[in-house]
FIDREN-509545 format. One record per residue (C-alpha): residue number from 1; residue in three letters; chain; x, y, z. Coordinates in Angstrom, 1 decimal. Example, Ala and Ser with C-alpha at 12.3 -4.5 7.8 and 13.67 -1.06 7.14 Angstrom:
<nodes>
+-----+--------+--------+--------+--------+--------+
: num : residu : chaine :     px :     py :     pz :
+-----+--------+--------+--------+--------+--------+
:   1 :    ALA :      A :   12.3 :   -4.5 :    7.8 :
:   2 :    SER :      A :   13.7 :   -1.1 :    7.1 :
+-----+--------+--------+--------+--------+--------+
</nodes>
This chain:
<nodes>
+-----+--------+--------+--------+--------+--------+
: num : residu : chaine :     px :     py :     pz :
+-----+--------+--------+--------+--------+--------+
:   1 :    UNK :      A :   92.0 :   77.5 :  133.5 :
:   2 :    UNK :      A :   93.1 :   74.1 :  134.7 :
:   3 :    UNK :      A :   92.6 :   72.9 :  138.3 :
:   4 :    UNK :      A :   94.9 :   70.2 :  139.5 :
:   5 :    UNK :      A :   94.5 :   68.0 :  142.6 :
:   6 :    UNK :      A :   97.2 :   65.6 :  143.8 :
:   7 :    UNK :      A :   96.7 :   62.6 :  146.0 :
:   8 :    UNK :      A :   98.5 :   59.4 :  147.0 :
:   9 :    UNK :      A :  101.3 :   60.8 :  149.2 :
:  10 :    UNK :      A :  102.2 :   59.3 :  152.5 :
:  11 :    UNK :      A :  104.9 :   57.7 :  154.6 :
:  12 :    UNK :      A :  106.8 :   54.7 :  153.3 :
:  13 :    UNK :      A :  110.0 :   52.9 :  154.2 :
:  14 :    UNK :      A :  113.0 :   53.1 :  152.0 :
:  15 :    UNK :      A :  112.7 :   50.6 :  149.2 :
:  16 :    UNK :      A :  109.0 :   50.9 :  149.1 :
:  17 :    UNK :      A :  106.6 :   52.2 :  146.5 :
:  18 :    UNK :      A :  103.9 :   54.9 :  146.2 :
:  19 :    UNK :      A :  101.7 :   56.0 :  143.3 :
:  20 :    UNK :      A :  100.7 :   59.6 :  143.1 :
:  21 :    UNK :      A :   97.7 :   60.8 :  141.1 :
:  22 :    UNK :      A :   96.9 :   64.2 :  139.7 :
:  23 :    UNK :      A :   93.3 :   64.8 :  138.6 :
:  24 :    UNK :      A :   92.8 :   67.7 :  136.3 :
:  25 :    UNK :      A :   89.7 :   69.7 :  135.4 :
:  26 :    UNK :      A :   88.9 :   72.7 :  133.3 :
:  27 :    UNK :      A :   90.7 :   73.2 :  130.0 :
:  28 :    UNK :      A :   91.0 :   70.2 :  127.7 :
:  29 :    UNK :      A :   93.4 :   67.9 :  129.6 :
:  30 :    UNK :      A :   94.6 :   66.0 :  126.5 :
:  31 :    UNK :      A :   96.1 :   69.1 :  124.9 :
:  32 :    UNK :      A :   98.6 :   69.9 :  127.7 :
:  33 :    UNK :      A :  101.9 :   68.6 :  128.9 :
:  34 :    UNK :      A :  102.0 :   67.4 :  132.5 :
:  35 :    UNK :      A :  104.9 :   67.5 :  134.9 :
:  36 :    UNK :      A :  105.8 :   66.4 :  138.4 :
:  37 :    UNK :      A :  108.0 :   68.5 :  140.6 :
:  38 :    UNK :      A :  109.1 :   68.2 :  144.2 :
:  39 :    UNK :      A :  110.3 :   70.5 :  146.9 :
:  40 :    UNK :      A :  112.2 :   69.3 :  150.0 :
:  41 :    UNK :      A :  112.4 :   71.5 :  153.1 :
:  42 :    UNK :      A :  114.9 :   74.3 :  152.6 :
:  43 :    UNK :      A :  115.4 :   73.5 :  149.0 :
:  44 :    UNK :      A :  114.1 :   74.9 :  145.7 :
:  45 :    UNK :      A :  111.4 :   73.2 :  143.8 :
:  46 :    UNK :      A :  113.0 :   70.7 :  141.3 :
:  47 :    UNK :      A :  111.9 :   69.0 :  138.2 :
:  48 :    UNK :      A :  111.1 :   65.3 :  138.4 :
:  49 :    UNK :      A :  109.4 :   64.2 :  135.1 :
:  50 :    UNK :      A :  107.2 :   65.5 :  132.3 :
:  51 :    UNK :      A :  104.9 :   63.7 :  129.8 :
:  52 :    UNK :      A :  103.6 :   65.0 :  126.5 :
:  53 :    UNK :      A :   99.9 :   65.4 :  125.8 :
:  54 :    UNK :      A :   99.9 :   62.1 :  124.0 :
:  55 :    UNK :      A :  101.9 :   60.2 :  126.6 :
:  56 :    UNK :      A :  104.4 :   59.3 :  124.0 :
:  57 :    UNK :      A :  107.2 :   61.5 :  125.1 :
:  58 :    UNK :      A :  108.6 :   61.5 :  128.6 :
:  59 :    UNK :      A :  111.7 :   63.1 :  130.2 :
:  60 :    UNK :      A :  113.0 :   62.2 :  133.6 :
:  61 :    UNK :      A :  115.4 :   63.8 :  136.0 :
:  62 :    UNK :      A :  118.5 :   61.6 :  136.4 :
:  63 :    UNK :      A :  117.8 :   61.2 :  140.1 :
:  64 :    UNK :      A :  114.6 :   59.3 :  139.5 :
:  65 :    UNK :      A :  115.3 :   57.6 :  136.1 :
:  66 :    UNK :      A :  114.7 :   53.9 :  136.3 :
:  67 :    UNK :      A :  112.7 :   54.2 :  139.6 :
:  68 :    UNK :      A :  109.8 :   56.5 :  138.7 :
:  69 :    UNK :      A :  107.3 :   56.1 :  135.9 :
:  70 :    UNK :      A :  104.9 :   58.7 :  134.7 :
:  71 :    UNK :      A :  101.7 :   57.9 :  132.8 :
:  72 :    UNK :      A :   98.5 :   59.6 :  131.9 :
:  73 :    UNK :      A :   94.9 :   58.6 :  131.2 :
:  74 :    UNK :      A :   93.3 :   61.3 :  129.1 :
:  75 :    UNK :      A :   89.9 :   59.7 :  129.3 :
:  76 :    UNK :      A :   90.1 :   60.2 :  133.1 :
:  77 :    UNK :      A :   91.9 :   63.5 :  133.0 :
:  78 :    UNK :      A :   94.5 :   62.0 :  135.3 :
:  79 :    UNK :      A :   98.3 :   61.7 :  135.4 :
:  80 :    UNK :      A :  100.1 :   59.2 :  137.6 :
:  81 :    UNK :      A :  103.5 :   58.9 :  139.1 :
:  82 :    UNK :      A :  104.6 :   55.4 :  140.1 :
:  83 :    UNK :      A :  107.5 :   55.7 :  142.5 :
:  84 :    UNK :      A :  109.5 :   52.5 :  143.2 :
:  85 :    UNK :      A :  112.7 :   51.9 :  145.2 :
:  86 :    UNK :      A :  112.1 :   55.0 :  147.2 :
:  87 :    UNK :      A :  115.0 :   56.6 :  149.0 :
:  88 :    UNK :      A :  115.0 :   59.0 :  152.0 :
:  89 :    UNK :      A :  116.2 :   61.7 :  149.7 :
:  90 :    UNK :      A :  113.0 :   61.4 :  147.7 :
:  91 :    UNK :      A :  111.2 :   63.0 :  150.7 :
:  92 :    UNK :      A :  109.5 :   66.1 :  149.6 :
:  93 :    UNK :      A :  106.2 :   67.7 :  148.7 :
:  94 :    UNK :      A :  105.3 :   66.6 :  145.2 :
:  95 :    UNK :      A :  103.4 :   68.9 :  142.9 :
:  96 :    UNK :      A :  101.9 :   68.3 :  139.5 :
:  97 :    UNK :      A :  101.8 :   71.0 :  136.9 :
:  98 :    UNK :      A :  100.3 :   71.7 :  133.5 :
:  99 :    UNK :      A :  101.8 :   73.6 :  130.7 :
: 100 :    UNK :      A :  101.8 :   74.1 :  126.9 :
: 101 :    UNK :      A :  105.1 :   72.4 :  126.2 :
: 102 :    UNK :      A :  107.5 :   69.7 :  127.4 :
: 103 :    UNK :      A :  110.0 :   71.5 :  129.6 :
: 104 :    UNK :      A :  111.9 :   71.0 :  132.8 :
: 105 :    UNK :      A :  111.6 :   74.7 :  133.7 :
: 106 :    UNK :      A :  109.4 :   75.4 :  136.6 :
: 107 :    UNK :      A :  108.5 :   78.9 :  135.3 :
: 108 :    UNK :      A :  107.1 :   77.5 :  132.1 :
: 109 :    UNK :      A :  104.2 :   75.7 :  133.8 :
: 110 :    UNK :      A :  101.0 :   77.7 :  134.1 :
: 111 :    UNK :      A :   99.0 :   75.7 :  136.6 :
: 112 :    UNK :      A :  100.0 :   73.9 :  139.8 :
: 113 :    UNK :      A :   98.4 :   71.6 :  142.3 :
: 114 :    UNK :      A :   98.5 :   72.1 :  146.0 :
: 115 :    UNK :      A :  101.0 :   69.3 :  146.5 :
: 116 :    UNK :      A :  101.1 :   66.0 :  148.4 :
: 117 :    UNK :      A :  103.7 :   65.0 :  151.0 :
: 118 :    UNK :      A :  105.9 :   62.0 :  150.4 :
: 119 :    UNK :      A :  108.0 :   60.9 :  153.3 :
: 120 :    UNK :      A :  110.5 :   58.1 :  153.0 :
: 121 :    UNK :      A :  111.9 :   56.7 :  156.2 :
: 122 :    UNK :      A :  115.3 :   55.0 :  156.4 :
+-----+--------+--------+--------+--------+--------+
</nodes>
């Protein structure tokens, strides 16, 4: 079992920045891939970014490439999402997820956090 708790969401103006954190507990954190997903009102949950267990491999959705950066600190069992140049269309509930492989497929992740709201005003 892996427990995930996100934090760092909030309200920010367009062009601003936020850093989300996801603290993990339970199963060995360093052996799992970690992803971030988001869900806007009335829309399906969508992939944002994933990082390998080592941190050496990352894959970003085109919509956030160049603006968002994922990182992980296995010593702290935490993964981070640095979000820069935020746009109103980035407004969503952001979820972190843990799985056994690097994938963009929502259904391939076994564990999910409760989500944190990010709101970007224009």
